Structure formats: C-alpha cells, structure tokens
N, C-alpha and C positions, 0 to 999 in steps of 0.2 A: 899417805895412800897413793897408789898409782892411778893414772888416768883410767885404765881399764876397770879397776875396782870401783872408782867413782861412777863410771858409766853403768856398771853392773848394779850398783845401788839404786840408781834411777830406774833401771829396767825392772828390778824386783819390786820397787815401790808401786809399779803399775800392774803387778801380778803377771809379769812376763818373765821369760827366761832368755838370757843372753846366749845366742847360738855362736856368733862369730863377729869379730871386728877385723875388717880387711881393708887394704888400700888397693884401689884398682885404677888403671889408666884406660880411659876410653875417649877416643877422638881428641887427643891432646889435652884432656881434662883429667885432673886427679880427683878421685872420689874416695872419701873416708866413709866406708860402708859399715853400718851397725845393723846386724841381722838378729831378729828376735823371734821367739816362738811364744805361743800362749802358754801360761802356766796351768790352764784348766784342761782337764780331760773329761770327755763326755762319751759314754758308751765305748770305752777303750780307745777312743780316738782323741787326739789333741785338737782343741778348737782352733779356729783361725784367728789371726791378728787383724783387728779392725784398722781401717785407715785413720780413724780418730785417735786410736792408741799410738800409732806411728807418728802422727802430727804432734800429739802431746809430748811424746818422748823426745822428738826432735827439738821442741821448744825448751825442754829441760836441759838437754845436752848442749845445745848451741852456746849459751853463755859460758859454760864450763870450758868449751874449746876456745872461746875468745880469750880466756885467762890462761889456759894451758894448751897452746896449739899442739896438735898431734904430729904435724908435719911442717916442714919448711915450705914457704911459698903458698900459693893459692890452692885451695881445694874446695870441694863441695861436700857437705854432709848429706848422706842418704841413709834414712832409717826405714827398714822394711822387713818383711818375712823372707827367709832364705828360699822359700818356694817348696812345692810338693816334691820335686825331684832336685836333689842337691847333693853335693859332695859331703862325705862323712870322713873327717880326717883325725879327730881326736876321740879319746875315750869318753869325754864329756858329751860330745856330739852323738856318740853311739847311745849313751844313756838317754839323751833327749829324743832319740829316734826309736826307742822301744815301742813295739806295736805297729811299726811301719814295715813295708817291704824294702829289703835291702839286697843289692847285688854286690858281691865281693869278688875281687881278683886277688889271689895269693901270689906271693913271690915265686912259688913253684909253677905259676900260670894256671893252677886249678881255679875254677869259677864256681860260685854258689849263688843261688837266688832263693830268697825265702823271707819269712816273717821274722823280724828281730824279736826274740823272746826275752833275753836278759843279758846283762853285762855284770860279771862278777870278777873283781880284780881286773885281770887283763884278758879274761876269757869271754868271747862273744858267742852267744848261742842263738842259732837260727832254727826255725822249723822249715825244713826243705822237704816238700812233698810228704808231710806227716812224720818225718824222722828228724829228731834233734841232732844238730851238727854243731860241735864246738870248735871254734877257731881261735888261736892265740892272736891277740891284737898285733903283736910284732911280726906275724907272718902275712899281714894284709898289705898289699901294695896299692890297692885302689878300692874305694867303696863309695857307693852312692845309694840314696833312696830312689825308689821308682814307683810309679803309679800304674796299676794294671787297669786298662780301659775295658 
C-alpha cells in the first residue's frame, strides 16, 4: 500500500475526507501538509473539522511517517482544513466541494461563478444566476471555492 493510501485510511477512520497532500516551502522550512474535510454534511453544508480531530489525525500519521518518510531531509507535518476558500484542482476535489460556491476560469479565458451542483464523469455543473452551466473538467485552467460575505 502507498503512503497516501495509508494516510487516507487513517483519515477515513476518523470520519474525515482526504482533500489533498502537498509539500510546501515556507521560510526555509519544508512542510508536509495533509488537508482534510469533514465527512459529515448538515443542512447541505459540510461541517467543519475540529482542532481535536486534526491533532488526533496528526498523532496517527506521525509514527507512519517515521517509518516511511515522505521526503528527504527535515520537514514538519501539518494537518488541517484546506479552508473555506481554496484551490480546486482535481475531479475528487470538485466532488468534495459540491454545494459550495466555485469560481472557474476556462482555458478560453471565460469565467463562471456559481454554486457547484454536481460532477458526473468529467462534467462540472454549476448554478450560475439560476441557470445550469456545464463545463468539461479538461477546459478548466483555474478553479477555487469562494465565500460570499
């Protein structure tokens, strides 16, 4: 089993969803970042991830990384939520973002903003001002969730 699959097993055991594993460089420090979302949906909205859940997950993952280091050299493990406004780069991330507001920029430079309704195969469907708009995933150059204040 791969390291990512092992981490995903720990994530799912806590009722969470793995959003992304990324490596970041900040202030001459390497960070191995595990981002998770709650698996629970309440009133069509995904619940937040508690600090306790992140700490618990960090304690589960840490010994695994001691045995199977993900990177050469020193790094810091960071477990948390990807945030309310975040990049959406994979089909899985689009599925995990259903019910949220998303802004898309297409390769043709067209832009759409609306509620993410569904993902079927590679078709992303948004509600843009009351009208359903379908966009092929392959045509998206940039996407992110956003919060309307």
